[in-house]
HTML snippet that shows the backbone in 3Dmol.js (N, CA, C, O; Angstrom):
<script src="https://3Dmol.org/build/3Dmol-min.js"></script>
<div id="view" style="width:600px;height:400px;position:relative"></div>
<script>
const pdb = `
ATOM      1  N   MET A   1       9.306 -16.214  -7.945  1.00  0.00           N
ATOM      2  CA  MET A   1       7.926 -16.045  -7.530  1.00  0.00           C
ATOM      3  C   MET A   1       7.467 -14.631  -7.915  1.00  0.00           C
ATOM      4  O   MET A   1       8.217 -13.669  -7.749  1.00  0.00           O
ATOM      5  N   PRO A   2       6.263 -14.509  -8.419  1.00  0.00           N
ATOM      6  CA  PRO A   2       5.774 -13.181  -8.815  1.00  0.00           C
ATOM      7  C   PRO A   2       5.566 -12.271  -7.595  1.00  0.00           C
ATOM      8  O   PRO A   2       5.242 -12.727  -6.499  1.00  0.00           O
ATOM      9  N   ARG A   3       5.762 -10.992  -7.828  1.00  0.00           N
ATOM     10  CA  ARG A   3       5.550  -9.981  -6.781  1.00  0.00           C
ATOM     11  C   ARG A   3       4.238  -9.256  -7.069  1.00  0.00           C
ATOM     12  O   ARG A   3       3.955  -8.880  -8.206  1.00  0.00           O
ATOM     13  N   TYR A   4       3.444  -9.070  -6.015  1.00  0.00           N
ATOM     14  CA  TYR A   4       2.170  -8.360  -6.106  1.00  0.00           C
ATOM     15  C   TYR A   4       2.187  -7.198  -5.124  1.00  0.00           C
ATOM     16  O   TYR A   4       2.804  -7.272  -4.061  1.00  0.00           O
ATOM     17  N   PHE A   5       1.504  -6.135  -5.496  1.00  0.00           N
ATOM     18  CA  PHE A   5       1.439  -4.929  -4.684  1.00  0.00           C
ATOM     19  C   PHE A   5      -0.005  -4.706  -4.273  1.00  0.00           C
ATOM     20  O   PHE A   5      -0.912  -4.838  -5.094  1.00  0.00           O
ATOM     21  N   PHE A   6      -0.228  -4.369  -3.005  1.00  0.00           N
ATOM     22  CA  PHE A   6      -1.573  -4.174  -2.475  1.00  0.00           C
ATOM     23  C   PHE A   6      -1.780  -2.695  -2.173  1.00  0.00           C
ATOM     24  O   PHE A   6      -1.293  -2.190  -1.161  1.00  0.00           O
ATOM     25  N   ASP A   7      -2.496  -2.008  -3.042  1.00  0.00           N
ATOM     26  CA  ASP A   7      -2.839  -0.602  -2.816  1.00  0.00           C
ATOM     27  C   ASP A   7      -4.167  -0.560  -2.072  1.00  0.00           C
ATOM     28  O   ASP A   7      -5.144  -1.175  -2.498  1.00  0.00           O
ATOM     29  N   ILE A   8      -4.197   0.156  -0.975  1.00  0.00           N
ATOM     30  CA  ILE A   8      -5.390   0.195  -0.124  1.00  0.00           C
ATOM     31  C   ILE A   8      -6.178   1.454  -0.428  1.00  0.00           C
ATOM     32  O   ILE A   8      -5.664   2.569  -0.340  1.00  0.00           O
ATOM     33  N   ARG A   9      -7.434   1.253  -0.788  1.00  0.00           N
ATOM     34  CA  ARG A   9      -8.340   2.380  -1.051  1.00  0.00           C
ATOM     35  C   ARG A   9      -9.400   2.397   0.042  1.00  0.00           C
ATOM     36  O   ARG A   9     -10.159   1.445   0.218  1.00  0.00           O
ATOM     37  N   ASP A  10      -9.428   3.520   0.776  1.00  0.00           N
ATOM     38  CA  ASP A  10     -10.477   3.719   1.778  1.00  0.00           C
ATOM     39  C   ASP A  10     -11.139   5.057   1.482  1.00  0.00           C
ATOM     40  O   ASP A  10     -10.565   6.125   1.695  1.00  0.00           O
ATOM     41  N   GLY A  11     -12.332   4.963   0.997  1.00  0.00           N
ATOM     42  CA  GLY A  11     -13.021   6.170   0.549  1.00  0.00           C
ATOM     43  C   GLY A  11     -12.331   6.726  -0.681  1.00  0.00           C
ATOM     44  O   GLY A  11     -12.139   6.016  -1.668  1.00  0.00           O
ATOM     45  N   ASN A  12     -11.958   8.004  -0.623  1.00  0.00           N
ATOM     46  CA  ASN A  12     -11.294   8.647  -1.762  1.00  0.00           C
ATOM     47  C   ASN A  12      -9.777   8.566  -1.696  1.00  0.00           C
ATOM     48  O   ASN A  12      -9.096   9.012  -2.619  1.00  0.00           O
ATOM     49  N   GLU A  13      -9.243   8.010  -0.630  1.00  0.00           N
ATOM     50  CA  GLU A  13      -7.792   7.947  -0.465  1.00  0.00           C
ATOM     51  C   GLU A  13      -7.230   6.630  -0.979  1.00  0.00           C
ATOM     52  O   GLU A  13      -7.815   5.566  -0.782  1.00  0.00           O
ATOM     53  N   LEU A  14      -6.068   6.726  -1.650  1.00  0.00           N
ATOM     54  CA  LEU A  14      -5.370   5.547  -2.129  1.00  0.00           C
ATOM     55  C   LEU A  14      -3.981   5.529  -1.508  1.00  0.00           C
ATOM     56  O   LEU A  14      -3.212   6.479  -1.653  1.00  0.00           O
ATOM     57  N   HIS A  15      -3.669   4.447  -0.820  1.00  0.00           N
ATOM     58  CA  HIS A  15      -2.367   4.270  -0.178  1.00  0.00           C
ATOM     59  C   HIS A  15      -1.619   3.216  -0.987  1.00  0.00           C
ATOM     60  O   HIS A  15      -1.942   2.029  -0.927  1.00  0.00           O
ATOM     61  N   ARG A  16      -0.602   3.669  -1.754  1.00  0.00           N
ATOM     62  CA  ARG A  16       0.137   2.767  -2.646  1.00  0.00           C
ATOM     63  C   ARG A  16       1.151   1.935  -1.885  1.00  0.00           C
ATOM     64  O   ARG A  16       1.866   2.430  -1.013  1.00  0.00           O
ATOM     65  N   ASP A  17       1.194   0.670  -2.235  1.00  0.00           N
ATOM     66  CA  ASP A  17       2.181  -0.268  -1.704  1.00  0.00           C
ATOM     67  C   ASP A  17       3.422  -0.154  -2.594  1.00  0.00           C
ATOM     68  O   ASP A  17       3.371  -0.499  -3.775  1.00  0.00           O
ATOM     69  N   GLU A  18       4.503   0.316  -2.048  1.00  0.00           N
ATOM     70  CA  GLU A  18       5.725   0.504  -2.825  1.00  0.00           C
ATOM     71  C   GLU A  18       6.662  -0.701  -2.739  1.00  0.00           C
ATOM     72  O   GLU A  18       7.605  -0.804  -3.523  1.00  0.00           O
ATOM     73  N   GLU A  19       6.412  -1.616  -1.790  1.00  0.00           N
ATOM     74  CA  GLU A  19       7.315  -2.751  -1.586  1.00  0.00           C
ATOM     75  C   GLU A  19       6.823  -4.036  -2.231  1.00  0.00           C
ATOM     76  O   GLU A  19       7.598  -4.739  -2.880  1.00  0.00           O
ATOM     77  N   GLY A  20       5.553  -4.349  -2.061  1.00  0.00           N
ATOM     78  CA  GLY A  20       4.990  -5.577  -2.608  1.00  0.00           C
ATOM     79  C   GLY A  20       5.380  -6.805  -1.806  1.00  0.00           C
ATOM     80  O   GLY A  20       6.219  -6.751  -0.907  1.00  0.00           O
ATOM     81  N   LEU A  21       4.746  -7.909  -2.157  1.00  0.00           N
ATOM     82  CA  LEU A  21       4.994  -9.204  -1.524  1.00  0.00           C
ATOM     83  C   LEU A  21       5.028 -10.275  -2.599  1.00  0.00           C
ATOM     84  O   LEU A  21       4.367 -10.154  -3.630  1.00  0.00           O
ATOM     85  N   ASP A  22       5.797 -11.319  -2.355  1.00  0.00           N
ATOM     86  CA  ASP A  22       5.893 -12.434  -3.291  1.00  0.00           C
ATOM     87  C   ASP A  22       4.866 -13.504  -2.940  1.00  0.00           C
ATOM     88  O   ASP A  22       4.738 -13.908  -1.784  1.00  0.00           O
ATOM     89  N   PHE A  23       4.137 -13.954  -3.957  1.00  0.00           N
ATOM     90  CA  PHE A  23       3.165 -15.032  -3.806  1.00  0.00           C
ATOM     91  C   PHE A  23       3.336 -15.997  -4.973  1.00  0.00           C
ATOM     92  O   PHE A  23       3.760 -15.587  -6.054  1.00  0.00           O
ATOM     93  N   PRO A  24       3.013 -17.265  -4.773  1.00  0.00           N
ATOM     94  CA  PRO A  24       3.193 -18.237  -5.850  1.00  0.00           C
ATOM     95  C   PRO A  24       2.278 -18.008  -7.048  1.00  0.00           C
ATOM     96  O   PRO A  24       2.615 -18.381  -8.171  1.00  0.00           O
ATOM     97  N   ASP A  25       1.103 -17.386  -6.806  1.00  0.00           N
ATOM     98  CA  ASP A  25       0.163 -17.171  -7.905  1.00  0.00           C
ATOM     99  C   ASP A  25      -0.846 -16.096  -7.533  1.00  0.00           C
ATOM    100  O   ASP A  25      -0.911 -15.653  -6.386  1.00  0.00           O
ATOM    101  N   LEU A  26      -1.630 -15.688  -8.518  1.00  0.00           N
ATOM    102  CA  LEU A  26      -2.615 -14.628  -8.320  1.00  0.00           C
ATOM    103  C   LEU A  26      -3.676 -15.029  -7.302  1.00  0.00           C
ATOM    104  O   LEU A  26      -4.089 -14.202  -6.489  1.00  0.00           O
ATOM    105  N   ALA A  27      -4.121 -16.269  -7.331  1.00  0.00           N
ATOM    106  CA  ALA A  27      -5.164 -16.711  -6.396  1.00  0.00           C
ATOM    107  C   ALA A  27      -4.711 -16.533  -4.947  1.00  0.00           C
ATOM    108  O   ALA A  27      -5.498 -16.111  -4.100  1.00  0.00           O
ATOM    109  N   THR A  28      -3.461 -16.848  -4.663  1.00  0.00           N
ATOM    110  CA  THR A  28      -2.931 -16.686  -3.310  1.00  0.00           C
ATOM    111  C   THR A  28      -2.861 -15.204  -2.942  1.00  0.00           C
ATOM    112  O   THR A  28      -3.194 -14.826  -1.819  1.00  0.00           O
ATOM    113  N   ALA A  29      -2.434 -14.376  -3.876  1.00  0.00           N
ATOM    114  CA  ALA A  29      -2.372 -12.934  -3.632  1.00  0.00           C
ATOM    115  C   ALA A  29      -3.768 -12.362  -3.378  1.00  0.00           C
ATOM    116  O   ALA A  29      -3.936 -11.507  -2.509  1.00  0.00           O
ATOM    117  N   GLU A  30      -4.763 -12.824  -4.127  1.00  0.00           N
ATOM    118  CA  GLU A  30      -6.134 -12.343  -3.931  1.00  0.00           C
ATOM    119  C   GLU A  30      -6.672 -12.738  -2.560  1.00  0.00           C
ATOM    120  O   GLU A  30      -7.331 -11.939  -1.894  1.00  0.00           O
ATOM    121  N   ARG A  31      -6.391 -13.974  -2.137  1.00  0.00           N
ATOM    122  CA  ARG A  31      -6.824 -14.406  -0.806  1.00  0.00           C
ATOM    123  C   ARG A  31      -6.189 -13.546   0.284  1.00  0.00           C
ATOM    124  O   ARG A  31      -6.855 -13.138   1.236  1.00  0.00           O
ATOM    125  N   GLU A  32      -4.910 -13.280   0.133  1.00  0.00           N
ATOM    126  CA  GLU A  32      -4.209 -12.448   1.108  1.00  0.00           C
ATOM    127  C   GLU A  32      -4.777 -11.030   1.127  1.00  0.00           C
ATOM    128  O   GLU A  32      -4.920 -10.434   2.195  1.00  0.00           O
ATOM    129  N   ALA A  33      -5.101 -10.489  -0.041  1.00  0.00           N
ATOM    130  CA  ALA A  33      -5.689  -9.152  -0.120  1.00  0.00           C
ATOM    131  C   ALA A  33      -7.048  -9.109   0.583  1.00  0.00           C
ATOM    132  O   ALA A  33      -7.345  -8.153   1.300  1.00  0.00           O
ATOM    133  N   ALA A  34      -7.864 -10.128   0.382  1.00  0.00           N
ATOM    134  CA  ALA A  34      -9.178 -10.180   1.034  1.00  0.00           C
ATOM    135  C   ALA A  34      -9.032 -10.282   2.550  1.00  0.00           C
ATOM    136  O   ALA A  34      -9.768  -9.630   3.291  1.00  0.00           O
ATOM    137  N   GLU A  35      -8.085 -11.097   3.011  1.00  0.00           N
ATOM    138  CA  GLU A  35      -7.846 -11.214   4.455  1.00  0.00           C
ATOM    139  C   GLU A  35      -7.346  -9.891   5.032  1.00  0.00           C
ATOM    140  O   GLU A  35      -7.754  -9.494   6.123  1.00  0.00           O
ATOM    141  N   ALA A  36      -6.469  -9.214   4.306  1.00  0.00           N
ATOM    142  CA  ALA A  36      -5.948  -7.925   4.774  1.00  0.00           C
ATOM    143  C   ALA A  36      -7.066  -6.888   4.874  1.00  0.00           C
ATOM    144  O   ALA A  36      -7.130  -6.137   5.847  1.00  0.00           O
ATOM    145  N   ALA A  37      -7.941  -6.846   3.878  1.00  0.00           N
ATOM    146  CA  ALA A  37      -9.053  -5.897   3.909  1.00  0.00           C
ATOM    147  C   ALA A  37      -9.971  -6.184   5.095  1.00  0.00           C
ATOM    148  O   ALA A  37     -10.421  -5.256   5.767  1.00  0.00           O
ATOM    149  N   ALA A  38     -10.247  -7.446   5.353  1.00  0.00           N
ATOM    150  CA  ALA A  38     -11.091  -7.814   6.495  1.00  0.00           C
ATOM    151  C   ALA A  38     -10.434  -7.396   7.812  1.00  0.00           C
ATOM    152  O   ALA A  38     -11.110  -6.901   8.714  1.00  0.00           O
ATOM    153  N   CYS A  39      -9.124  -7.593   7.923  1.00  0.00           N
ATOM    154  CA  CYS A  39      -8.403  -7.192   9.144  1.00  0.00           C
ATOM    155  C   CYS A  39      -8.446  -5.684   9.339  1.00  0.00           C
ATOM    156  O   CYS A  39      -8.632  -5.206  10.458  1.00  0.00           O
ATOM    157  N   ILE A  40      -8.276  -4.933   8.256  1.00  0.00           N
ATOM    158  CA  ILE A  40      -8.334  -3.470   8.352  1.00  0.00           C
ATOM    159  C   ILE A  40      -9.687  -3.028   8.875  1.00  0.00           C
ATOM    160  O   ILE A  40      -9.765  -2.159   9.744  1.00  0.00           O
ATOM    161  N   LEU A  41     -10.757  -3.621   8.352  1.00  0.00           N
ATOM    162  CA  LEU A  41     -12.100  -3.240   8.800  1.00  0.00           C
ATOM    163  C   LEU A  41     -12.367  -3.671  10.237  1.00  0.00           C
ATOM    164  O   LEU A  41     -12.990  -2.931  10.998  1.00  0.00           O
ATOM    165  N   ARG A  42     -11.903  -4.857  10.615  1.00  0.00           N
ATOM    166  CA  ARG A  42     -12.075  -5.293  12.018  1.00  0.00           C
ATOM    167  C   ARG A  42     -11.357  -4.344  12.966  1.00  0.00           C
ATOM    168  O   ARG A  42     -11.899  -3.955  14.000  1.00  0.00           O
ATOM    169  N   ASP A  43     -10.130  -3.975  12.602  1.00  0.00           N
ATOM    170  CA  ASP A  43      -9.369  -3.049  13.446  1.00  0.00           C
ATOM    171  C   ASP A  43     -10.049  -1.695  13.527  1.00  0.00           C
ATOM    172  O   ASP A  43     -10.073  -1.075  14.590  1.00  0.00           O
ATOM    173  N   SER A  44     -10.600  -1.233  12.417  1.00  0.00           N
ATOM    174  CA  SER A  44     -11.269   0.071  12.424  1.00  0.00           C
ATOM    175  C   SER A  44     -12.513   0.036  13.312  1.00  0.00           C
ATOM    176  O   SER A  44     -12.852   1.033  13.949  1.00  0.00           O
ATOM    177  N   THR A  45     -13.188  -1.109  13.354  1.00  0.00           N
ATOM    178  CA  THR A  45     -14.362  -1.245  14.220  1.00  0.00           C
ATOM    179  C   THR A  45     -13.947  -1.178  15.684  1.00  0.00           C
ATOM    180  O   THR A  45     -14.594  -0.509  16.490  1.00  0.00           O
ATOM    181  N   ARG A  46     -12.879  -1.864  16.018  1.00  0.00           N
ATOM    182  CA  ARG A  46     -12.382  -1.847  17.406  1.00  0.00           C
ATOM    183  C   ARG A  46     -11.960  -0.448  17.831  1.00  0.00           C
ATOM    184  O   ARG A  46     -12.052  -0.102  19.009  1.00  0.00           O
ATOM    185  N   GLN A  47     -11.502   0.351  16.888  1.00  0.00           N
ATOM    186  CA  GLN A  47     -11.027   1.703  17.188  1.00  0.00           C
ATOM    187  C   GLN A  47     -12.118   2.749  16.979  1.00  0.00           C
ATOM    188  O   GLN A  47     -11.846   3.949  17.021  1.00  0.00           O
ATOM    189  N   ASN A  48     -13.342   2.299  16.756  1.00  0.00           N
ATOM    190  CA  ASN A  48     -14.486   3.191  16.515  1.00  0.00           C
ATOM    191  C   ASN A  48     -14.222   4.155  15.364  1.00  0.00           C
ATOM    192  O   ASN A  48     -14.595   5.326  15.436  1.00  0.00           O
ATOM    193  N   SER A  49     -13.594   3.679  14.326  1.00  0.00           N
ATOM    194  CA  SER A  49     -13.299   4.483  13.137  1.00  0.00           C
ATOM    195  C   SER A  49     -14.559   4.661  12.302  1.00  0.00           C
ATOM    196  O   SER A  49     -15.508   3.883  12.409  1.00  0.00           O
ATOM    197  N   SER A  50     -14.552   5.687  11.479  1.00  0.00           N
ATOM    198  CA  SER A  50     -15.700   5.913  10.585  1.00  0.00           C
ATOM    199  C   SER A  50     -15.541   5.154   9.270  1.00  0.00           C
ATOM    200  O   SER A  50     -16.404   5.253   8.398  1.00  0.00           O
ATOM    201  N   LEU A  51     -14.453   4.399   9.111  1.00  0.00           N
ATOM    202  CA  LEU A  51     -14.229   3.628   7.892  1.00  0.00           C
ATOM    203  C   LEU A  51     -15.341   2.602   7.716  1.00  0.00           C
ATOM    204  O   LEU A  51     -15.598   1.795   8.609  1.00  0.00           O
ATOM    205  N   LYS A  52     -15.999   2.638   6.560  1.00  0.00           N
ATOM    206  CA  LYS A  52     -17.133   1.738   6.301  1.00  0.00           C
ATOM    207  C   LYS A  52     -16.805   0.658   5.290  1.00  0.00           C
ATOM    208  O   LYS A  52     -17.370  -0.434   5.350  1.00  0.00           O
ATOM    209  N   LYS A  53     -15.888   0.944   4.347  1.00  0.00           N
ATOM    210  CA  LYS A  53     -15.499  -0.073   3.374  1.00  0.00           C
ATOM    211  C   LYS A  53     -14.066   0.181   2.938  1.00  0.00           C
ATOM    212  O   LYS A  53     -13.543   1.290   3.042  1.00  0.00           O
ATOM    213  N   VAL A  54     -13.461  -0.874   2.454  1.00  0.00           N
ATOM    214  CA  VAL A  54     -12.079  -0.786   1.997  1.00  0.00           C
ATOM    215  C   VAL A  54     -11.916  -1.707   0.791  1.00  0.00           C
ATOM    216  O   VAL A  54     -12.510  -2.783   0.725  1.00  0.00           O
ATOM    217  N   THR A  55     -11.107  -1.267  -0.148  1.00  0.00           N
ATOM    218  CA  THR A  55     -10.778  -2.079  -1.309  1.00  0.00           C
ATOM    219  C   THR A  55      -9.263  -2.180  -1.383  1.00  0.00           C
ATOM    220  O   THR A  55      -8.561  -1.187  -1.194  1.00  0.00           O
ATOM    221  N   ILE A  56      -8.768  -3.353  -1.653  1.00  0.00           N
ATOM    222  CA  ILE A  56      -7.347  -3.511  -1.907  1.00  0.00           C
ATOM    223  C   ILE A  56      -7.191  -3.804  -3.388  1.00  0.00           C
ATOM    224  O   ILE A  56      -7.655  -4.826  -3.893  1.00  0.00           O
ATOM    225  N   GLU A  57      -6.532  -2.890  -4.066  1.00  0.00           N
ATOM    226  CA  GLU A  57      -6.281  -3.043  -5.491  1.00  0.00           C
ATOM    227  C   GLU A  57      -4.945  -3.762  -5.653  1.00  0.00           C
ATOM    228  O   GLU A  57      -3.920  -3.291  -5.162  1.00  0.00           O
ATOM    229  N   VAL A  58      -4.957  -4.883  -6.329  1.00  0.00           N
ATOM    230  CA  VAL A  58      -3.754  -5.691  -6.493  1.00  0.00           C
ATOM    231  C   VAL A  58      -3.100  -5.345  -7.830  1.00  0.00           C
ATOM    232  O   VAL A  58      -3.741  -5.369  -8.881  1.00  0.00           O
ATOM    233  N   ARG A  59      -1.795  -5.019  -7.760  1.00  0.00           N
ATOM    234  CA  ARG A  59      -1.020  -4.769  -8.979  1.00  0.00           C
ATOM    235  C   ARG A  59       0.012  -5.882  -9.131  1.00  0.00           C
ATOM    236  O   ARG A  59       0.475  -6.464  -8.151  1.00  0.00           O
ATOM    237  N   ASP A  60       0.357  -6.160 -10.384  1.00  0.00           N
ATOM    238  CA  ASP A  60       1.390  -7.166 -10.633  1.00  0.00           C
ATOM    239  C   ASP A  60       2.747  -6.483 -10.824  1.00  0.00           C
ATOM    240  O   ASP A  60       2.870  -5.270 -10.653  1.00  0.00           O
ATOM    241  N   GLU A  61       3.751  -7.264 -11.175  1.00  0.00           N
ATOM    242  CA  GLU A  61       5.103  -6.733 -11.318  1.00  0.00           C
ATOM    243  C   GLU A  61       5.226  -5.683 -12.418  1.00  0.00           C
ATOM    244  O   GLU A  61       6.115  -4.833 -12.370  1.00  0.00           O
ATOM    245  N   GLU A  62       4.344  -5.740 -13.398  1.00  0.00           N
ATOM    246  CA  GLU A  62       4.346  -4.742 -14.474  1.00  0.00           C
ATOM    247  C   GLU A  62       3.536  -3.506 -14.087  1.00  0.00           C
ATOM    248  O   GLU A  62       3.342  -2.604 -14.902  1.00  0.00           O
ATOM    249  N   GLN A  63       3.070  -3.469 -12.852  1.00  0.00           N
ATOM    250  CA  GLN A  63       2.291  -2.354 -12.295  1.00  0.00           C
ATOM    251  C   GLN A  63       0.873  -2.273 -12.850  1.00  0.00           C
ATOM    252  O   GLN A  63       0.199  -1.259 -12.670  1.00  0.00           O
ATOM    253  N   ALA A  64       0.416  -3.317 -13.516  1.00  0.00           N
ATOM    254  CA  ALA A  64      -0.960  -3.358 -14.024  1.00  0.00           C
ATOM    255  C   ALA A  64      -1.899  -3.689 -12.867  1.00  0.00           C
ATOM    256  O   ALA A  64      -1.664  -4.641 -12.123  1.00  0.00           O
ATOM    257  N   VAL A  65      -2.957  -2.903 -12.721  1.00  0.00           N
ATOM    258  CA  VAL A  65      -3.963  -3.185 -11.697  1.00  0.00           C
ATOM    259  C   VAL A  65      -4.805  -4.342 -12.192  1.00  0.00           C
ATOM    260  O   VAL A  65      -5.359  -4.293 -13.290  1.00  0.00           O
ATOM    261  N   LEU A  66      -4.899  -5.379 -11.384  1.00  0.00           N
ATOM    262  CA  LEU A  66      -5.640  -6.578 -11.760  1.00  0.00           C
ATOM    263  C   LEU A  66      -7.121  -6.368 -11.474  1.00  0.00           C
ATOM    264  O   LEU A  66      -7.477  -5.543 -10.632  1.00  0.00           O
ATOM    265  N   PRO A  67      -7.987  -7.104 -12.165  1.00  0.00           N
ATOM    266  CA  PRO A  67      -9.432  -6.941 -11.913  1.00  0.00           C
ATOM    267  C   PRO A  67      -9.727  -7.071 -10.425  1.00  0.00           C
ATOM    268  O   PRO A  67      -9.262  -7.997  -9.760  1.00  0.00           O
ATOM    269  N   GLN A  68     -10.509  -6.123  -9.918  1.00  0.00           N
ATOM    270  CA  GLN A  68     -10.728  -6.113  -8.476  1.00  0.00           C
ATOM    271  C   GLN A  68     -12.059  -6.715  -8.087  1.00  0.00           C
ATOM    272  O   GLN A  68     -13.020  -6.748  -8.856  1.00  0.00           O
ATOM    273  N   ARG A  69     -12.067  -7.183  -6.869  1.00  0.00           N
ATOM    274  CA  ARG A  69     -13.282  -7.729  -6.279  1.00  0.00           C
ATOM    275  C   ARG A  69     -14.105  -6.583  -5.714  1.00  0.00           C
ATOM    276  O   ARG A  69     -13.672  -5.431  -5.709  1.00  0.00           O
ATOM    277  N   GLN A  70     -15.281  -6.913  -5.247  1.00  0.00           N
ATOM    278  CA  GLN A  70     -16.114  -5.915  -4.592  1.00  0.00           C
ATOM    279  C   GLN A  70     -15.446  -5.449  -3.307  1.00  0.00           C
ATOM    280  O   GLN A  70     -14.790  -6.245  -2.635  1.00  0.00           O
ATOM    281  N   PRO A  71     -15.600  -4.168  -2.948  1.00  0.00           N
ATOM    282  CA  PRO A  71     -15.035  -3.712  -1.683  1.00  0.00           C
ATOM    283  C   PRO A  71     -15.714  -4.421  -0.513  1.00  0.00           C
ATOM    284  O   PRO A  71     -16.903  -4.734  -0.560  1.00  0.00           O
ATOM    285  N   LEU A  72     -14.944  -4.660   0.516  1.00  0.00           N
ATOM    286  CA  LEU A  72     -15.520  -5.231   1.734  1.00  0.00           C
ATOM    287  C   LEU A  72     -16.172  -4.115   2.527  1.00  0.00           C
ATOM    288  O   LEU A  72     -15.614  -3.026   2.661  1.00  0.00           O
ATOM    289  N   SER A  73     -17.355  -4.393   3.051  1.00  0.00           N
ATOM    290  CA  SER A  73     -18.014  -3.415   3.920  1.00  0.00           C
ATOM    291  C   SER A  73     -17.848  -3.894   5.352  1.00  0.00           C
ATOM    292  O   SER A  73     -17.517  -5.053   5.603  1.00  0.00           O
ATOM    293  N   ARG A  74     -18.079  -3.003   6.260  1.00  0.00           N
ATOM    294  CA  ARG A  74     -17.919  -3.342   7.681  1.00  0.00           C
ATOM    295  C   ARG A  74     -18.772  -4.545   8.048  1.00  0.00           C
ATOM    296  O   ARG A  74     -18.310  -5.401   8.803  1.00  0.00           O
ATOM    297  N   SER A  75     -19.987  -4.645   7.552  1.00  0.00           N
ATOM    298  CA  SER A  75     -20.877  -5.754   7.914  1.00  0.00           C
ATOM    299  C   SER A  75     -20.358  -7.088   7.406  1.00  0.00           C
ATOM    300  O   SER A  75     -20.626  -8.117   8.027  1.00  0.00           O
ATOM    301  N   SER A  76     -19.620  -7.109   6.293  1.00  0.00           N
ATOM    302  CA  SER A  76     -19.118  -8.375   5.772  1.00  0.00           C
ATOM    303  C   SER A  76     -17.789  -8.778   6.398  1.00  0.00           C
ATOM    304  O   SER A  76     -17.374  -9.928   6.262  1.00  0.00           O
ATOM    305  N   ALA A  77     -17.120  -7.864   7.076  1.00  0.00           N
ATOM    306  CA  ALA A  77     -15.806  -8.171   7.631  1.00  0.00           C
ATOM    307  C   ALA A  77     -15.837  -8.482   9.120  1.00  0.00           C
ATOM    308  O   ALA A  77     -14.901  -9.084   9.645  1.00  0.00           O
ATOM    309  N   VAL A  78     -16.897  -8.080   9.800  1.00  0.00           N
ATOM    310  CA  VAL A  78     -16.968  -8.274  11.244  1.00  0.00           C
ATOM    311  C   VAL A  78     -17.863  -9.457  11.540  1.00  0.00           C
ATOM    312  O   VAL A  78     -19.038  -9.442  11.172  1.00  0.00           O
ATOM    313  N   PRO A  79     -17.335 -10.494  12.203  1.00  0.00           N
ATOM    314  CA  PRO A  79     -18.172 -11.662  12.496  1.00  0.00           C
ATOM    315  C   PRO A  79     -19.280 -11.310  13.472  1.00  0.00           C
ATOM    316  O   PRO A  79     -19.110 -10.424  14.311  1.00  0.00           O
ATOM    317  N   PRO A  80     -20.431 -12.004  13.371  1.00  0.00           N
ATOM    318  CA  PRO A  80     -21.534 -11.723  14.285  1.00  0.00           C
ATOM    319  C   PRO A  80     -21.149 -12.034  15.717  1.00  0.00           C
ATOM    320  O   PRO A  80     -20.316 -12.905  15.969  1.00  0.00           O
ATOM    321  N   LYS A  81     -21.759 -11.315  16.660  1.00  0.00           N
ATOM    322  CA  LYS A  81     -21.471 -11.524  18.096  1.00  0.00           C
ATOM    323  C   LYS A  81     -22.289 -12.660  18.649  1.00  0.00           C
ATOM    324  O   LYS A  81     -22.180 -12.980  19.833  1.00  0.00           O
TER     325      LYS A  81
END
`;
const viewer = $3Dmol.createViewer("view");
viewer.addModel(pdb, "pdb");
viewer.setStyle({}, {cartoon: {color: "spectrum"}});
viewer.zoomTo();
viewer.render();
</script>
């Protein structure tokens, strides 16, 4: 199974994933990355963080950064009340 790495970018900071996770395909890895970004933003809202958007850059086993989606913003990650 291919290994994918999720580097988290919040503002100007990049937090590199050194371990990675195995997924059957890129589509599954992308879904997991989107869910992770949404969870990060939800948690930041609960903690009254100033984080407004987050991007997860997905790398493959060759360390190539795959085309990225739009960053999630706080308004798109937090469900309406």
